[in-house]
C-alpha positions in Angstrom: 96.3 81.9 88.4 99.3 81.8 86.5 101.7 84.7 86.4 104.4 86.2 84.2 107.4 87.5 85.8 108.9 90.5 84.6 112.7 91.1 85.0 114.2 94.3 84.1 117.3 93.9 81.8 118.3 97.3 81.3 122.1 98.2 81.5 123.7 95.0 82.2 126.5 96.3 84.8 127.2 93.7 87.4 124.4 94.7 89.9 121.7 94.7 87.0 123.1 91.2 85.8 122.4 90.0 89.5 119.0 91.5 89.1 118.4 89.7 86.0 119.7 86.5 87.5 117.6 86.9 90.5 114.3 87.3 88.2 115.0 84.1 86.5 116.2 82.2 89.6 112.7 83.6 91.0 110.7 82.1 88.3 112.3 78.8 88.2 111.7 78.1 91.8 108.1 79.4 92.0 105.7 76.7 90.7 102.8 79.0 90.2 104.8 81.0 87.4 104.3 80.4 83.8 107.5 81.9 82.5 109.7 84.7 82.7 109.9 87.9 80.4 113.0 89.9 80.3 112.8 93.3 79.2 115.4 95.8 77.9 114.0 98.8 79.7 116.9 100.9 78.9 118.0 102.5 75.6 121.3 100.7 75.6 122.8 97.3 76.5 126.4 98.7 77.1 129.4 97.8 75.3 130.4 93.9 76.1 127.1 93.8 78.0 128.4 95.5 81.2 129.7 98.9 82.3 133.4 98.9 81.3 134.2 101.3 84.0 133.2 98.6 86.5 135.1 96.0 84.8 138.4 97.8 84.3 138.5 100.1 87.5 141.5 99.1 89.9 140.5 96.7 92.6 137.2 96.0 90.9 136.2 92.4 90.1 138.1 90.6 87.5 136.4 90.0 84.2 136.3 86.1 84.9 134.6 87.0 88.3 132.0 89.1 86.5 131.4 86.2 84.0 131.3 83.4 86.8 128.9 85.0 88.8 126.5 87.0 86.6 126.5 86.0 82.9 127.2 82.2 83.2 124.4 81.8 85.9 122.0 83.8 83.7 122.5 81.7 80.7 122.3 78.5 82.7 119.1 79.6 84.3 117.5 80.7 80.9 118.2 77.5 79.1 117.6 75.0 82.1 114.3 76.6 83.5 111.5 74.6 82.3 109.4 77.6 81.4 109.3 79.8 78.3 111.8 82.8 78.8 110.6 85.7 76.6 112.8 88.6 75.9 112.2 92.4 74.5 115.0 94.3 73.3 114.3 98.2 72.8 117.9 99.8 71.6 121.4 98.3 71.4 122.2 94.9 72.6 125.8 94.6 72.7 128.2 91.9 73.9 126.8 89.8 76.6 123.5 91.6 76.1 123.2 90.4 72.9 123.9 86.9 73.7 121.6 87.0 76.7 119.0 87.9 74.3 119.7 85.2 71.9 119.6 82.7 74.8 116.2 83.4 75.4 113.3 81.2 74.1 111.5 84.0 72.0 112.8 87.5 71.5 111.1 90.4 70.3 112.8 93.5 69.3 111.6 97.2 68.2 112.3 98.4 65.0 115.1 100.5 66.4 117.3 97.7 68.0 120.5 96.5 67.0 122.7 93.4 67.8 126.5 93.8 68.2 129.2 91.0 68.8 131.2 93.8 70.3 133.9 91.5 71.9 136.4 92.0 69.2 136.3 95.7 69.4 137.9 95.5 72.7 140.1 92.6 72.1 137.8 90.2 74.1 136.1 86.8 73.3 132.5 86.4 73.1 130.9 85.0 76.2 127.5 84.3 77.7 127.2 81.6 75.4 127.4 83.5 72.2 129.8 81.1 70.6 127.2 78.1 71.2 124.0 79.9 70.5 124.7 82.0 67.5 126.4 79.4 65.1 123.2 77.3 65.6 121.1 80.3 64.8 122.7 81.8 61.6 125.3 79.5 60.6 129.1 79.4 61.2 130.1 81.5 58.5 127.8 84.5 59.5 128.4 83.9 63.2 132.2 83.9 62.5 132.0 87.4 60.4 129.7 89.0 63.1 132.3 88.1 65.9 135.2 89.1 64.2 133.9 92.3 62.9 131.6 93.6 65.7 129.3 95.2 63.1 125.6 96.1 64.0 122.9 93.7 62.8 119.5 95.6 62.7 116.5 94.1 64.2 115.1 93.4 60.8 118.3 91.6 59.7 118.3 89.7 62.7 114.7 88.4 62.1 115.4 87.6 58.7 118.6 85.6 59.9 116.5 83.8 62.5 118.2 85.5 65.4 115.2 86.6 66.7 111.2 85.9 66.6 109.6 89.4 65.7 110.4 93.0 65.2 107.5 95.2 66.4 107.3 99.5 66.8 109.0 100.7 69.7 105.8 102.1 71.3 104.3 98.7 71.1 107.2 96.4 72.0 106.4 96.0 76.1 102.5 95.6 75.2 103.2 93.2 72.3 105.7 91.2 74.5 103.5 91.0 77.5 100.3 90.0 75.5 102.4 87.3 73.9 103.8 86.2 77.4 100.1 86.2 78.8 98.7 83.9 76.1 101.6 81.4 76.5 100.8 81.3 80.0 97.4 80.3 79.3 98.6 77.4 77.3 99.7 74.0 78.9 102.9 75.1 80.2 104.0 71.8 81.5 104.1 70.4 78.0 105.9 73.4 76.8 108.6 73.2 79.6 109.0 69.5 78.7 109.3 70.7 74.9 112.0 73.3 76.0 114.0 70.3 77.7 113.7 68.2 74.5 115.0 71.1 72.3 117.8 71.8 74.5 119.0 68.0 74.4 118.7 68.0 70.7 121.8 70.2 70.7 124.1 67.5 71.5 122.0 64.3 70.7 122.2 62.0 67.3 118.9 61.4 65.9 118.5 57.9 67.5 119.2 59.4 71.0 116.8 62.5 70.3 114.1 59.8 69.4 114.3 58.4 72.9 114.1 61.7 74.8 110.8 62.3 72.7 109.4 59.1 73.7 110.4 59.4 77.3 108.9 63.1 77.6 105.9 62.2 75.4 105.1 59.5 78.2 105.7 62.2 80.9 103.4 64.7 79.2 100.8 62.3 78.6 100.1 61.6 82.5 99.7 65.3 83.1 96.5 67.2 83.8 97.1 69.3 81.0 97.1 66.6 78.5 94.0 65.0 80.1 92.3 68.4 80.4 93.0 69.2 76.7 91.5 66.0 75.3 88.5 66.2 77.5 87.8 69.8 76.1 88.2 68.6 72.6 85.6 66.1 73.0 83.3 68.5 74.9 83.7 71.2 72.2 85.0 74.0 75.0 87.9 75.8 75.7 90.3 73.9 78.0 91.4 75.5 81.3 94.8 74.5 81.7 96.8 74.4 85.0 100.5 74.0 84.2 100.9 70.7 85.7 
C-alpha cells in the first residue's frame, strides 16, 4: 500500500531545516512511499527562512554553512526525488521558506499566506534556488522586482502569477492538501516520477535534446507494470490498480 510522507515545515531554523531535509530524504529512499507532503504547520516561516538569532549569534554557524548543510540539500532533494513533493503554506513564507515552497512540485496556500523575497531587506542575496526557480515561474522582470524590493505577494497573487497551484480556505488547507496527495498516490507514480525527471531536464535542454529525453523515458515507462495495468484496465472497463512500478 502506498503511503504519503508528511514532513513538518514549520519555522525553518537550522534544526527544523534538518528535519525537513530528513523527511524528504526518507521519502526518497523508501520505495513504498508515493511522495512527500511538506506542511507549513506554523504561522510564519521566519525572515530569510531561518531564525536570525541562530545565524548571527557569536560562535554560531556561518551563513554559508547553513546554506550548505540545510537549504541546498533540501532543494536538491525536492527536485531530484522522483516522487511528487506537495507543499502547504499557511502563513508568511519568507526568504528560504518561500523558495522551498516554490521548489516543490505542487504548492497549496491558504488565503492568509504571503510570500516574500525578504533577503534584500537584510542585505542578503536570494538562496534556496530562488534565483533559478522564481524567474522561470513569473518571468525575469517580476522576479527581479520581487527580489529587489522584498514586497509581500499574497496567496491569490502568487496563484495568478503562476508561483503556486491553488489557494484554499485556511481551515481546509491541510485536508485539501492531504486529499490531493492521496489521490496522486493512487495514480501511476512511476510514470509521474519519470515525468518529473523530464520536466527537470527541460530547464537546460534544447527542443531536440528534450525530444530525445521524452523518447527515452517513454520507452522506460512503457515497460512498467502501471502502464500495462492501465492498458489492461482500459480494455476491461475497470478501474486500474497501480503499484508505482
